[in-house]
N, C-alpha and C positions, 0 to 999 in steps of 0.2 A: 466701166472697167471693173473686173472682179479683183478686189484688192487681196482677198485671201489666196486667189490663184497667183497673183503677183508674188506674194510672200512665199508660196510654195515653190514657184519657179526659181526665185532668187536663192532659196535656201536648200534646194534639193541636194546639192553637193554637200552642203553642211550637214544635213540631217542623215545622210547615208553613212558618213564617216564618223559621226560623233557618238560617243558612248558616255554622255553627260559631261564631257570636258573636251575642249578644243583649244589649241594654242594659236595665237595670232601675234604678228609683229606689231600691228597697229589696231587699236579699238577706238571707235568713236561712239559716244553715247549722246544721242540727240539727232532728230530728223528734220532740222530746219536748214536755213541758209548756211550757217556756220559749219554744221556737220557735213553737208554735201560738198561745200567748197574745200573743206579740209581733206576729204577723201580724194578729190580731184588733185589737189596739190601734192598729197602724199604719192599718188601714183605717178605724177609727172616727175617726181624727184627720186622715186624708188620703183623701178620697173618690176621687181620680183617679190617685194615684201607682201605678206598676207594682210588683208584689210577687212575689218568687220565694222559695219555701222549698225547700231541698235537704235530703234525708235519704238516708243510705246503706242504710237498711233498706227492704224491700219491703212496707212498711205505711204507712198514713196516720199522721200524728203521734199518739202515744198516751201514756197514763199508765202508767209502770212499777210504781208503788207496789203495786197489787193482785196482781202476779204471784206473790209469795211467799205470798199469803194466799188470797183468794177464788178467784183464777184456778186455782191448783193444787188447790183443793178442788172444782173443777168447778161453782162457783156463778155463773160468768159466762163469756160467750163473748168471743172476741178483739175483735169489733166494739164491744162495750161499753166497751172500753179506750180507744177513739178519742176524742180531745178533741172533735173535730167530724167529722160525716159528710162524705163526698166532695162532696155537693152544696153544702155551706157554702162550700168553697173556690171552687167554680165560680161560685156566686151572688155572692160577694164579689170575684171576679176576682183571686183569689190563686192563682198558678200553682205547681204542685208538680213537683219533679224527684225522683222516687222511685227508690230502688235505685241511686243514683249517688253517687260520693264526690268531694269537692273535694280535689284533689291538690296545689295550689299557690296561694298568695295573693300578689299583687303590689300592696301598698298604694299605691305611688307612682302607678301607672297605673290603680288601682281595677279590677283584673282578677283573676278566679278561673279556674283551670284545672280542668276536670272529667275524670274518668277515661275518658270516651269520646272524648277529644280535643277537645271543644268548649270554648269560653270564655264566661264571663259577666262583664259589667261592671256596676258598681254605683255609686251615689252614697253610700248609707249601708249598712253591713254589720253584722249581728249574728252573733257566734260563740256558738252554744249547743250546742257539740259534745259536751257531757257527759263521760262517762268510760267506761272499759272495765274489765272484771273483772281484778283483779290475779291473775296466774298463780302456781301453786305448782310450783316446779321440783324435783321429786323423781322417782326412778325409778318407772315405771308410770303416770305422769300422762297418758299418751296411750292408755291402755287404754279399751276400750268400756265405758261405764257410769260414766265420770267426767264431771261436769257443772259448769258455772258458770251462775249465773242473772243475766242482765242484759237479755235481750230476750224478745219473744214467742216467737221460734223456740227459744230456750233452754228456756223454760217448757213448750212443746209437747213437746220431746224428753224432759224430765223426766216430764211427764204420761204419756207413752207407756210409759216404763220403770216408773212407779209401778203400772201395771196388772198387772204380772207380778212384783212384788217384795214381800218381807216384811220386809226390813231395810235401813236406810240409815245411813251415817256422814256427818255434816256436819263439815267442817273449818272452824273459825272460830266463835267464840261471840259475835259481834256481833248487830246487829238482824236481818240477813238469816238468819244461822244459827239464831237462836232462833225466828224466824217460820217457817222451814222445818221445824224440829223439831216445832212446834205443828201445822202442816199435815199433815206425814207421820203423826204420831201419831193425828190425827183420822181419817186414812184407814187406820188399823190397820197402819201400817208401823213396826216397832220402830226407834227412833232413838237414835243416840249422837252427842253433840257433843264434839268434840275441840278444846280451847282451850290454846294455848301459855302464856297468862298465868295469873295466880292466881285470876281470877274471870271469869265471863261478863259481857258488856257492861262490860268494865273501863274503857273510855274514857268511859263515861257515868255508871255507877252508883257510889255510895259503897259502902263495905264492907257496911254493914247492909242496904242494898237488894239488893245482889248476893247476899248470903247468903239473904235471903228468896226471891228469884227462883230460886236454885239449889234450895232446898227445895221450892218450888212445882212446878218442872219435874220434879223427882224423883218427887213424889207423882203427877204425871200420867203417869209411866212413861218419861220421857226419862232416859237415862244421860248424865251429864256428867263428862268427864274433863279436869280442869284441870292446869296445869303439865305438859302432855303434848305432846311433839313427834312428829309423824308423819315417818317416814323413807323409807317406800316404799309404793306402792300395789301390792298383789299381785293376781295374776289367774290364770285358767286358760283356755287356748285363746283368748287375746286379750281376755278379758272380766274385769272386776273380780270378785274374790272376797273382798277384805278390805283392811285397812290395817295396815301394820307400824309399831309405835311404837319410839321410841329405846330403850325397855327390852327390846325383842325380842318383846314381846307382839303377837299378831295379832288384830285385831278383825274378825270376819266381816261382810261387807256385800254386799248384792245390787247396790247402787250407791252412789256417793259424790258429794256436792255440796260444792264448795269456795267458801267465802264469806269471803274475807280482805281485803275492801275493794276500792276502785277506784283506777285511775290516771286523772287528768284528761287529756282529749285536747287537749293544748296544742301538739302538733307543728306544726300549720298556722300557728299564731300565732308560735311561736318561730322557725320558718324564715323567716317574713315580717319578722322583726326587732322584733316587739312585745315589750313587757316581760312576762316570765314568771317567776314565783317561787311554786312550789306552786300553780299556776293562772295564768290570764291576769289580770294586775293591772289593776284598773279604779278609777276615781275615784268620787266620790259620785253621779255621773250615770250610772255604769256604762260610761263611755267608757274605752277602752284608751289606750295611749300614742299611738295615732293617733286624732285627734278624730272621724274618720269611721267608726271601727270600735268596736262595742260588744261586750260579753261578758256572759253571764248564766248563772245556775244553777251546776251542779256544777263547771263549768270556770272560774268567775270567782272571783278573790280580791279581795274588796271591802273597803272601809273601813267599820267600824261606828262611828258617832259616839257611840253609847251606851257602848261598851266601849273606844273610842279605840284601836282596833287593826285590822289587816287580818285577815280571816276568809275561809275557804272552807268551804262547807257543802253537804251533799247531801240536801236536804229538799224535800218536795212543796211546802210553803207558799212557800218561798224561790223555787223554780222558777217558780211561777205569778206571784208578785208582781214578781220581777225581770224576767221576760219582758214583762209588761205595761208596767212602767216604762221598760224599754229601748225598747220599741216606741213609746211616747209621746215619749220624748226624741229618737228618730230622726226624728220629724216636726217637731222644732223646739222642743219644750218643754224646760224645765230643772228637772225634778223630781229631788230628792235621795232616795236610798234610805236610809230611816231605820228600817226595820222591825226588830223584835226577832226573833232566830232562834226558830223554832217547829218542833217535830216531834211526830209521833204514831206509835204502833205498836199492833198487836193480837196477842196471844199467848194461845191458849186462851180463857179468860173474862176476860182482863186487858186493859184499855186504858191505855196510857201516853201522857201528853201532857207536854210541857215547853216552857217559855218561857225565853229567855235563854242565857247562856254557861255550860255545865257543865264547861268545861275547867279552871277554876281556882277553888278554894275552900279555906278553912281551917276552916270550921265548917258543920255541917249541923243544922238544926232540923227535927224531925219533928212533924207534926200528924196524929193518928191512930196506928194501930198496924199495922206490917207483918206481918199474919197473913192466912191464907186467900187469897182472890184479890185482896187489896190493901186499898183504901179508906183510903189515907193520902196525905199531901202532904209533900214535902221542900222545904225552903228552903235554898239553897246560898249561903253568905256568904263574903266575903273582907274581912278587916279591918272587920267589922260591916256591910258593904254587901251587899245581896242581888243576886247575879249571875244566879241562875236559880231557877225554881220548877218542880218536877215533881209531877204528879198521877197517882196510880196507882189506877185504877178509882174515882175520886173527882172531884167537881165543885167548883170554887172560882169566885169572882167574877173572871173573866178580866180585866176592866178594872182591878180593884184590883191584880191581879198585875202587869199591864203598867205601871201607874203606879208601883208599888213598885220595879220594876227600873229604870224610866226616871228615877226621882227621884234615885237614887244617894245616898240618905240613909244615914248611918251610924247603926246602931241600938245603943244601949247596953243596952237591955232586949229581948233577942231573944225572950223569953217571950211578947211580944205577938203574935208570929206564930202561936202555937198557939191563940189565941182566935178567936172567931167574928166579931169586929169586922172589917168589911171596908171601912173608909174610910181613905184615905191620910192624912187629917188626924189620925187617931187615933195614927199612928205618931210617937212622940216620939223626938227625936234628942238 
């Protein structure tokens, strides 16, 4: 598909009537899941308001989640990633500004500056600006064959390199790193994960689960190097040939992918004077410190009434639900965001799903046994209260799990969690 043609088609009405300024009722900055779902929610609740969605990528709004999985495996094309096809936006009279970046925000006058010199005014604004890949600053990081994965274009570049490669090094043992190792191995590319911490998925998994996953990946042929610091990317004739470690050892590689997290794109909000603290701070309605400006998804630091604290998460489910709720509230509704955090991941034959807050616990109760490709459930408790539940290639009663976390009940007999009883009333406190 010719994306420039898409942009021209979607913007033709905009370009003909604009003389450097156009007024909109609703403006959305961000071409991901949150932005697209917000535009749909706005139109469902306001049939006549004018809507503009701005994205700095040359693509229609799309879902990034499959990039490290089915997209790299060649099981899906880029147009399948699109949340909606171009005709949806045309039919719903949602205008798209594709391949353009918002460079300045003036909340007082409700004006946005665009990098082509034009200006947009708004009544309500959603910042769904997402995040960018965190960069690794070591010698050789500019060599050909060093990649980050955040966009379709990033994935396409990696796909091209995969065709002519036999080995890869992945720096970072988080979800992206583990998913990449799975995809590369499935494509017969020998993969090594380098993790500076003591375990892969250290921010999420308890020691027992991390040990199981380490063993599972090793049996699949992935080499995992923990407590290991890369110091230099080495190359020949401007192209990657390997990675040098703090120990002096050099690991050969045809290409390297760096996956060490993201940095939320808060600069536009911060320069505009909005409250920013590890994300754009929003209230329960997803409003920022300016009541006419909302924020959602990766960039938003929201309040969780369940856990009674501010959180910023980078999950598919959150992006969809916050985008929808922000869009509804922009049209005049007053809905509070009360959803539990939820994420999922696929690695080889393993499916991981989790509800709740995995960042804080002092006890872990296991149902099932961490062997083979999983088939176990972990309950993460703090002071007897279940904060999170993780299922590894296993199905549980999701409503029971949600009720259990929402209830904030203190359990004195945690053994009940390993039983098959799935009624919240059966939990004795």
